C-alpha positions in Angstrom: 7.2 -20.6 1.8 10.5 -19.5 0.3 11.4 -15.9 -0.6 11.4 -16.9 -4.3 7.8 -18.1 -4.0 6.5 -14.9 -2.5 8.0 -12.5 -5.0 5.3 -11.4 -7.6 6.2 -11.0 -11.2 4.2 -8.3 -13.0 3.7 -7.3 -16.6 5.3 -3.9 -16.6 7.1 -1.4 -18.8 8.9 0.1 -15.8 12.3 -0.6 -17.3 11.5 0.2 -20.9 13.7 3.2 -21.0 16.3 1.9 -18.6 16.8 -1.7 -19.8 20.2 -2.0 -18.3 19.2 -1.0 -14.8 18.6 -3.8 -12.3 16.4 -2.0 -9.7 13.9 0.8 -9.5 12.5 2.5 -6.4 10.0 5.3 -5.8 6.5 6.3 -5.0 3.8 4.0 -6.6 0.6 5.3 -5.0 -0.9 8.1 -2.9 -4.0 7.9 -0.7 -4.9 4.5 -2.0 -4.7 5.4 -5.7 -1.8 4.3 -8.0 0.2 6.9 -9.7 -0.6 7.1 -13.5 1.0 4.2 -15.3 1.7 2.2 -12.1 -1.6 0.5 -11.8 -0.2 -3.0 -12.3 2.7 -2.4 -10.0 0.4 -1.2 -7.2 -1.8 -4.2 -7.6 1.2 -6.5 -7.4 2.4 -4.8 -4.3 -0.7 -6.2 -2.5 0.2 -9.6 -3.7 3.6 -9.3 -2.0 2.0 -8.1 1.2 -0.5 -10.9 1.3 2.0 -13.6 0.5 4.4 -12.4 3.2 2.1 -11.5 6.0 -0.4 -14.3 5.5 1.3 -17.2 3.7 4.9 -16.8 4.8 5.0 -15.4 8.3 1.4 -15.7 9.5 1.4 -12.2 10.9 -2.0 -11.7 9.5 -4.8 -14.2 9.5 -6.5 -15.1 6.1 -9.8 -14.1 7.7 -8.6 -10.5 7.7 -8.2 -10.3 4.0 -10.6 -8.4 1.7 -12.9 -10.2 -0.7 -10.4 -9.6 -3.5 -7.7 -11.5 -1.4 -5.7 -8.4 -0.5 -4.7 -7.1 2.9 -5.8 -3.6 2.0 -7.0 -1.6 5.0 -8.4 1.8 5.8 -4.8 3.2 6.3 -4.0 2.6 2.7 -6.4 5.5 1.8 -4.2 7.9 3.8 -0.8 6.5 2.9 2.0 7.1 0.4 3.1 3.7 -0.9 6.6 2.9 -2.2 8.0 0.0 -4.1 11.3 -1.5 -5.2 11.3 -3.5 -8.5 13.8 -5.8 -10.1 14.5 -6.0 -13.9 14.6 -9.9 -14.0 14.7 -12.3 -16.8 11.4 -13.7 -15.7 9.8 -10.2 -15.8 9.6 -7.2 -13.4 9.6 -8.6 -9.9 8.3 -6.7 -6.8 11.1 -7.1 -4.2 10.1 -4.5 -1.6 7.2 -2.3 -0.5 6.4 0.1 2.3 4.0 2.9 3.2 3.9 6.1 5.1 0.6 6.6 7.0 -0.2 10.3 7.2 -2.0 11.0 10.5 -4.4 13.7 9.6 -7.2 14.0 12.2 -7.2 10.2 12.9 -4.9 8.5 15.3 -2.0 6.5 13.9 -1.9 2.7 14.5 1.1 3.2 16.9 -1.1 5.5 19.0 -3.8 2.8 19.2 -1.5 0.0 20.0 0.8 2.0 22.4 -1.3 4.7 24.0 1.1 4.9 26.9 3.8 6.3 24.6 1.9 9.5 23.8 0.4 12.4 25.7 -3.1 13.7 24.6 -2.7 16.1 21.8 1.0 15.4 21.4 0.9 14.6 17.7 0.0 16.8 14.7 -1.8 16.0 11.5 1.6 15.9 9.8 2.9 13.1 12.0 3.5 9.9 10.1 4.0 6.1 10.7 6.2 3.8 8.7 4.2 0.7 7.9 4.0 -2.6 5.9 7.8 -2.6 5.3 8.7 -5.8 3.3 11.9 -6.7 1.5 12.3 -10.2 -0.1 15.1 -11.7 -2.3 16.9 -15.0 -2.7 20.1 -13.2 -1.8 20.4 -11.8 1.7 22.7 -9.0 0.5 20.2 -7.9 -2.1 17.3 -8.1 0.4 19.2 -5.8 2.8 19.9 -3.4 0.0 16.2 -3.3 -1.0 15.2 -2.6 2.6 17.8 0.1 2.9 16.5 1.8 -0.2 12.9 1.7 1.1 14.0 3.6 4.1 16.1 6.1 2.0 13.2 6.9 -0.2 10.8 7.3 2.8 13.3 9.6 4.5 13.4 11.7 1.3 9.6 11.9 1.1 9.2 13.0 4.7 11.9 15.7 4.3 10.6 16.9 0.9 7.0 17.2 2.1 7.8 18.7 5.5 6.2 15.9 7.4 6.9 15.8 11.1 7.5 13.2 13.8 7.9 9.8 12.3 7.1 6.5 14.1 6.9 2.8 13.6 5.9 -0.3 15.6 8.2 -3.2 14.8 9.5 -6.5 15.9 12.4 -6.3 18.4 14.8 -8.0 16.0 14.1 -5.3 13.4 14.6 -2.6 15.9 18.1 -4.0 16.6 18.8 -4.2 12.8 17.6 -0.6 12.1 19.8 0.8 14.7 22.7 0.0 12.4 21.4 1.9 9.5 19.2 4.8 10.7 18.7 6.9 13.9 15.9 5.6 16.0 14.8 5.6 19.6 12.4 3.3 21.4 9.4 5.2 22.9 8.0 2.3 24.9 8.5 -1.2 26.0 7.9 -4.3 23.7 4.3 -5.5 24.0 2.2 -8.2 22.3 0.0 -6.7 19.6 -2.9 -9.0 18.8 -3.4 -7.5 15.3 0.1 -8.5 14.3 0.2 -11.8 16.3 3.6 -10.9 17.7 5.6 -8.8 20.1 6.4 -5.2 18.8 8.2 -2.2 20.1 7.2 1.5 19.3 10.0 3.6 17.9 10.5 7.2 16.7 12.8 7.9 13.7 15.0 10.9 13.8 14.6 12.1 10.1 17.5 14.6 9.8 20.0 12.3 11.6 18.8 9.3 9.5 19.1 11.3 6.3 22.6 12.3 7.1 23.5 8.6 7.8 22.0 7.5 4.5 23.6 10.2 2.5 27.0 9.4 4.1 26.6 5.7 3.4 25.9 6.2 -0.3 26.8 9.6 -1.7 23.7 11.7 -1.3 21.1 9.0 -1.9 18.4 10.8 0.0 19.1 14.0 -1.9 18.9 12.1 -5.2 15.5 10.6 -4.3 14.2 14.1 -3.3 15.4 15.4 -6.7 13.8 12.6 -8.7 10.4 12.5 -7.1 7.8 11.8 -8.5 9.8 9.8 -11.0 11.3 6.4 -10.2 15.0 6.2 -9.4 17.1 3.4 -11.1 20.2 1.8 -9.8 22.4 -1.2 -10.3 23.2 -2.9 -13.5 21.8 -6.2 -14.9 24.7 -8.7 -15.1 25.7 -9.4 -18.7 23.4 -6.7 -20.2 19.7 -6.0 -20.0 17.1 -8.7 -19.2 15.6 -8.1 -22.7 19.0 -8.7 -24.3 19.5 -11.9 -22.2 16.1 -13.2 -23.3 16.7 -12.4 -27.0 
């Protein structure tokens, strides 16, 4: 399945007051509930997750889906969810999503899958795990930009809300890629994770160092996301004017 085929198009007024902006990024849900006005966008983010993880990559089996056809799981109810949207002539497209799972009193998935990486009682309720990171676009350059903004907005959220140690369990190829854009360290050896039907490596993200790298790369981008929250941030310009103007 192509990237074009997995990208959902949603009826959305997200760009109504920013018709010339190409992309929008920000928080779309907290603890499994969409932010007011972002109900359609949150529903569409599940479409992207299912199409990528089940239909495109096969990382999840269709038998694991909920009766409504989504891959929603118990961790969504303790997560902050983010999205990147495109102002496209076909409508508002969901290009990227991610979530931060807040540990609370329940273990993070990375603790379950990689118990050898942690000592008993090592993590606090404010530890977090980056999860369900997806970026899709027909252009590789735009796809990389979408992924980078997802990490920038998550870095901003962790810093603003004084969350603590931040982890992820990811494919080895993604670990190599992330080393070029944020500060990470492997905290265990790659291992096959049955749930993801693939080899994964546990990592820890250095939030202050990563924020400095992101701010240096694009003039204070993490600081701008921190200042904008909970509102969406808009960036880029639609070529040749707004999509609404192009369609007129």
